[in-house]
SEVO-439989 format. One record per residue (C-alpha): residue number from 1; x, y, z. Coordinates in Angstrom, 1 decimal. Last residue first. Layout:
% SEVO-439989
seq->NUM, c1->X, c2->Y, c3->Z
...
END
This chain:
% SEVO-439989
seq->215, c1->-1.6, c2->-7.3, c3->4.4
seq->214, c1->-4.7, c2->-7.5, c3->6.1
seq->213, c1->-5.8, c2->-4.7, c3->7.7
seq->212, c1->-8.1, c2->-4.8, c3->10.6
seq->211, c1->-9.8, c2->-1.9, c3->12.3
seq->210, c1->-10.9, c2->-1.4, c3->15.9
seq->209, c1->-13.4, c2->0.6, c3->17.7
seq->208, c1->-13.3, c2->1.9, c3->21.0
seq->207, c1->-16.3, c2->4.3, c3->22.0
seq->206, c1->-16.8, c2->6.6, c3->24.7
seq->205, c1->-20.4, c2->7.5, c3->25.2
seq->204, c1->-21.6, c2->10.6, c3->26.0
seq->203, c1->-24.6, c2->11.9, c3->28.7
seq->202, c1->-25.5, c2->15.4, c3->28.2
seq->201, c1->-24.3, c2->18.9, c3->29.9
seq->200, c1->-20.7, c2->18.0, c3->29.8
seq->199, c1->-18.2, c2->19.0, c3->32.6
seq->198, c1->-15.6, c2->17.2, c3->31.2
seq->197, c1->-17.9, c2->14.4, c3->32.8
seq->196, c1->-21.1, c2->16.1, c3->34.1
seq->195, c1->-23.6, c2->13.9, c3->32.3
seq->194, c1->-22.7, c2->10.3, c3->32.8
seq->193, c1->-20.0, c2->8.8, c3->30.8
seq->192, c1->-21.6, c2->5.6, c3->28.7
seq->191, c1->-18.8, c2->3.0, c3->27.8
seq->190, c1->-18.8, c2->1.2, c3->24.7
seq->189, c1->-16.6, c2->-1.4, c3->23.4
seq->188, c1->-16.1, c2->-3.0, c3->20.2
seq->187, c1->-16.9, c2->-0.6, c3->17.5
seq->186, c1->-15.9, c2->-1.7, c3->14.1
seq->185, c1->-13.5, c2->0.9, c3->11.9
seq->184, c1->-13.5, c2->0.4, c3->8.4
seq->183, c1->-13.4, c2->4.4, c3->6.8
seq->182, c1->-17.3, c2->4.5, c3->7.1
seq->181, c1->-17.3, c2->3.2, c3->10.7
seq->180, c1->-14.7, c2->6.3, c3->11.6
seq->179, c1->-17.1, c2->8.7, c3->10.3
seq->178, c1->-20.2, c2->7.1, c3->12.2
seq->177, c1->-18.3, c2->7.3, c3->15.7
seq->176, c1->-16.8, c2->10.4, c3->15.5
seq->175, c1->-19.3, c2->12.9, c3->17.5
seq->174, c1->-22.0, c2->10.6, c3->19.2
seq->173, c1->-19.2, c2->7.8, c3->19.7
seq->172, c1->-16.7, c2->10.2, c3->21.5
seq->171, c1->-13.3, c2->8.8, c3->20.3
seq->170, c1->-11.2, c2->5.5, c3->20.9
seq->169, c1->-8.8, c2->4.2, c3->18.5
seq->168, c1->-7.6, c2->0.8, c3->17.9
seq->167, c1->-5.4, c2->-0.7, c3->14.7
seq->166, c1->-5.1, c2->-4.1, c3->14.0
seq->165, c1->-2.3, c2->-4.9, c3->11.4
seq->164, c1->-2.1, c2->-8.3, c3->9.5
seq->163, c1->0.5, c2->-11.1, c3->8.3
seq->162, c1->3.5, c2->-9.5, c3->9.9
seq->161, c1->6.9, c2->-10.5, c3->8.4
seq->160, c1->8.4, c2->-7.0, c3->10.8
seq->159, c1->9.2, c2->-4.8, c3->7.9
seq->158, c1->5.7, c2->-5.7, c3->6.4
seq->157, c1->4.2, c2->-4.4, c3->9.5
seq->156, c1->5.8, c2->-1.2, c3->9.3
seq->155, c1->4.8, c2->-0.4, c3->5.6
seq->154, c1->1.1, c2->-1.6, c3->6.4
seq->153, c1->1.2, c2->1.1, c3->9.3
seq->152, c1->2.5, c2->3.5, c3->7.0
seq->151, c1->-0.2, c2->3.1, c3->4.2
seq->150, c1->-3.0, c2->2.8, c3->6.6
seq->149, c1->-1.9, c2->5.9, c3->8.4
seq->148, c1->-1.4, c2->8.1, c3->4.8
seq->147, c1->-4.8, c2->6.6, c3->4.0
seq->146, c1->-6.2, c2->8.3, c3->6.9
seq->145, c1->-4.7, c2->11.4, c3->6.9
seq->144, c1->-6.2, c2->11.5, c3->3.2
seq->143, c1->-9.7, c2->10.7, c3->4.4
seq->142, c1->-9.3, c2->13.9, c3->6.8
seq->141, c1->-8.3, c2->16.3, c3->3.9
seq->140, c1->-10.6, c2->15.3, c3->1.5
seq->139, c1->-11.4, c2->19.1, c3->0.8
seq->138, c1->-15.0, c2->18.6, c3->1.9
seq->137, c1->-14.6, c2->21.7, c3->4.4
seq->136, c1->-11.9, c2->24.1, c3->5.5
seq->135, c1->-12.4, c2->26.4, c3->8.3
seq->134, c1->-12.4, c2->23.2, c3->11.0
seq->133, c1->-8.8, c2->22.8, c3->9.8
seq->132, c1->-8.1, c2->18.6, c3->10.3
seq->131, c1->-7.7, c2->16.8, c3->13.2
seq->130, c1->-7.0, c2->13.1, c3->14.0
seq->129, c1->-5.2, c2->13.1, c3->17.6
seq->128, c1->-4.6, c2->9.5, c3->17.8
seq->127, c1->-4.8, c2->5.8, c3->16.0
seq->126, c1->-3.4, c2->3.0, c3->17.6
seq->125, c1->-1.4, c2->0.3, c3->16.4
seq->124, c1->-1.1, c2->-3.5, c3->16.9
seq->123, c1->1.1, c2->-5.9, c3->14.7
seq->122, c1->-0.1, c2->-9.3, c3->14.3
seq->121, c1->1.5, c2->-12.1, c3->12.7
seq->120, c1->1.0, c2->-14.6, c3->15.7
seq->119, c1->-2.5, c2->-14.6, c3->17.4
seq->118, c1->-3.0, c2->-12.3, c3->20.3
seq->117, c1->-5.8, c2->-10.3, c3->18.5
seq->116, c1->-6.7, c2->-7.3, c3->20.8
seq->115, c1->-8.1, c2->-7.3, c3->24.2
seq->114, c1->-9.6, c2->-3.8, c3->24.8
seq->113, c1->-7.5, c2->-0.8, c3->26.6
seq->112, c1->-7.5, c2->1.9, c3->24.2
seq->111, c1->-6.6, c2->5.1, c3->26.2
seq->110, c1->-9.4, c2->7.4, c3->26.3
seq->109, c1->-10.7, c2->6.9, c3->30.0
seq->108, c1->-6.7, c2->8.1, c3->30.9
seq->107, c1->-6.9, c2->11.0, c3->28.8
seq->106, c1->-9.6, c2->12.3, c3->31.8
seq->105, c1->-6.8, c2->12.7, c3->34.1
seq->104, c1->-5.2, c2->15.3, c3->32.3
seq->103, c1->-1.4, c2->14.3, c3->31.0
seq->102, c1->2.1, c2->14.3, c3->32.3
seq->101, c1->2.0, c2->13.1, c3->36.2
seq->100, c1->-0.8, c2->10.8, c3->35.5
seq->99, c1->1.0, c2->8.8, c3->33.5
seq->98, c1->-1.3, c2->6.3, c3->31.3
seq->97, c1->0.6, c2->3.2, c3->29.5
seq->96, c1->1.6, c2->4.0, c3->26.0
seq->95, c1->5.0, c2->3.9, c3->26.9
seq->94, c1->5.1, c2->0.2, c3->27.6
seq->93, c1->4.7, c2->-0.1, c3->23.5
seq->92, c1->1.8, c2->-2.5, c3->23.2
seq->91, c1->-0.2, c2->-0.5, c3->20.9
seq->90, c1->2.4, c2->1.0, c3->18.5
seq->89, c1->1.4, c2->4.9, c3->18.4
seq->88, c1->0.4, c2->6.6, c3->14.6
seq->87, c1->-0.6, c2->10.5, c3->15.1
seq->86, c1->-2.9, c2->12.6, c3->12.6
seq->85, c1->-2.5, c2->16.1, c3->11.2
seq->84, c1->-4.3, c2->18.5, c3->9.6
seq->83, c1->-4.2, c2->21.9, c3->7.2
seq->82, c1->-1.2, c2->23.3, c3->9.2
seq->81, c1->-0.6, c2->26.7, c3->7.2
seq->80, c1->3.0, c2->27.9, c3->6.4
seq->79, c1->2.6, c2->26.9, c3->2.9
seq->78, c1->0.1, c2->24.3, c3->2.6
seq->77, c1->0.7, c2->21.6, c3->5.5
seq->76, c1->-0.1, c2->18.1, c3->6.3
seq->75, c1->1.4, c2->17.1, c3->9.2
seq->74, c1->2.0, c2->13.1, c3->10.4
seq->73, c1->3.1, c2->12.1, c3->13.6
seq->72, c1->5.0, c2->9.0, c3->14.3
seq->71, c1->4.8, c2->7.9, c3->17.8
seq->70, c1->7.3, c2->6.0, c3->19.9
seq->69, c1->7.8, c2->8.6, c3->22.4
seq->68, c1->4.1, c2->9.0, c3->23.1
seq->67, c1->2.1, c2->12.1, c3->22.3
seq->66, c1->0.3, c2->12.9, c3->25.7
seq->65, c1->3.0, c2->14.4, c3->27.3
seq->64, c1->4.1, c2->16.4, c3->24.0
seq->63, c1->0.9, c2->17.8, c3->24.3
seq->62, c1->1.1, c2->19.1, c3->27.7
seq->61, c1->4.4, c2->20.7, c3->26.8
seq->60, c1->2.8, c2->22.2, c3->23.6
seq->59, c1->0.4, c2->23.9, c3->26.0
seq->58, c1->-2.9, c2->23.5, c3->27.6
seq->57, c1->-4.1, c2->20.7, c3->25.2
seq->56, c1->-7.8, c2->20.2, c3->25.0
seq->55, c1->-9.2, c2->22.9, c3->25.9
seq->54, c1->-12.3, c2->23.4, c3->27.5
seq->53, c1->-13.8, c2->27.1, c3->27.5
seq->52, c1->-16.6, c2->26.0, c3->24.8
seq->51, c1->-18.0, c2->23.7, c3->27.6
seq->50, c1->-17.9, c2->19.7, c3->26.3
seq->49, c1->-20.4, c2->17.6, c3->25.1
seq->48, c1->-23.5, c2->20.2, c3->24.5
seq->47, c1->-21.6, c2->22.2, c3->23.5
seq->46, c1->-18.5, c2->21.9, c3->21.6
seq->45, c1->-16.6, c2->18.4, c3->20.5
seq->44, c1->-16.2, c2->19.0, c3->16.6
seq->43, c1->-15.0, c2->22.8, c3->16.5
seq->42, c1->-13.7, c2->23.0, c3->20.1
seq->41, c1->-11.7, c2->20.2, c3->19.2
seq->40, c1->-10.9, c2->21.7, c3->15.8
seq->39, c1->-9.5, c2->24.6, c3->17.6
seq->38, c1->-7.3, c2->23.1, c3->20.4
seq->37, c1->-5.9, c2->20.6, c3->17.6
seq->36, c1->-4.4, c2->23.4, c3->15.6
seq->35, c1->-3.5, c2->25.4, c3->18.5
seq->34, c1->-1.5, c2->22.7, c3->19.3
seq->33, c1->-0.2, c2->21.6, c3->15.7
seq->32, c1->0.7, c2->25.8, c3->15.4
seq->31, c1->2.9, c2->25.3, c3->18.5
seq->30, c1->4.9, c2->22.5, c3->17.0
seq->29, c1->5.3, c2->23.2, c3->13.5
seq->28, c1->8.4, c2->24.9, c3->14.2
seq->27, c1->9.9, c2->21.6, c3->15.1
seq->26, c1->11.8, c2->20.9, c3->18.0
seq->25, c1->9.4, c2->18.7, c3->19.7
seq->24, c1->8.0, c2->17.3, c3->16.5
seq->23, c1->11.7, c2->16.1, c3->15.8
seq->22, c1->11.5, c2->14.4, c3->18.9
seq->21, c1->8.3, c2->12.6, c3->18.7
seq->20, c1->9.2, c2->11.8, c3->15.4
seq->19, c1->7.9, c2->13.3, c3->12.1
seq->18, c1->6.3, c2->13.0, c3->8.9
seq->17, c1->5.5, c2->16.0, c3->7.1
seq->16, c1->3.2, c2->16.1, c3->4.1
seq->15, c1->3.2, c2->19.0, c3->1.6
seq->14, c1->0.2, c2->20.5, c3->0.1
seq->13, c1->-0.3, c2->21.8, c3->-3.5
seq->12, c1->-3.2, c2->24.4, c3->-4.4
seq->11, c1->-6.5, c2->24.3, c3->-5.8
seq->10, c1->-8.6, c2->25.0, c3->-3.0
seq->9, c1->-6.5, c2->22.0, c3->-1.2
seq->8, c1->-4.5, c2->20.2, c3->-3.7
seq->7, c1->-4.1, c2->16.3, c3->-2.4
seq->6, c1->-0.9, c2->14.9, c3->-1.5
seq->5, c1->-0.4, c2->11.8, c3->-3.3
seq->4, c1->-1.4, c2->8.4, c3->-1.6
seq->3, c1->1.6, c2->6.2, c3->0.5
seq->2, c1->1.7, c2->3.0, c3->-1.4
seq->1, c1->-0.1, c2->-0.1, c3->-0.1
END
């Protein structure tokens, strides 16, 4: 599965950046990416789910603490503007454990914790932090980033001589569940959180979803 060509957005070319955790930490993309994640989160996860004052990441230090050191971060840009990003993590890396000293306590609720295929030949991955510029619609940015993630997972799995990939994610079912279902993920666990969780005014469902990709 080759990496797809970068899309043209509003008729103009774009550039894909592939960054390790360390590279992101020293990249000029770090702060604008943090700002985009906060803007995108408020755009898609606003009332009634979280109040308008909710901030996904308080600063870049907070963001880097949640992005594991073994992650690969893909960032799509156009000139100096970030259009979207997606993060790929190994599922069974020890650093995936929640660190209460680094991240918000609620982030532990969104850490994928589900029994996955324990058979031979499986490579387990985690999709995190898929975001797109909320001012740009129907340009295929999200789909492109998911395709990039899939291509990267397949490439790594083949290098390990795996036979298939299992990619797991957690998300708010009411907000993003249908989108990920259309992209091939299946719901494997749903946890209903009461009103008041994250200061929400309504109950919401934390969904764990898995996609299997054969090589």
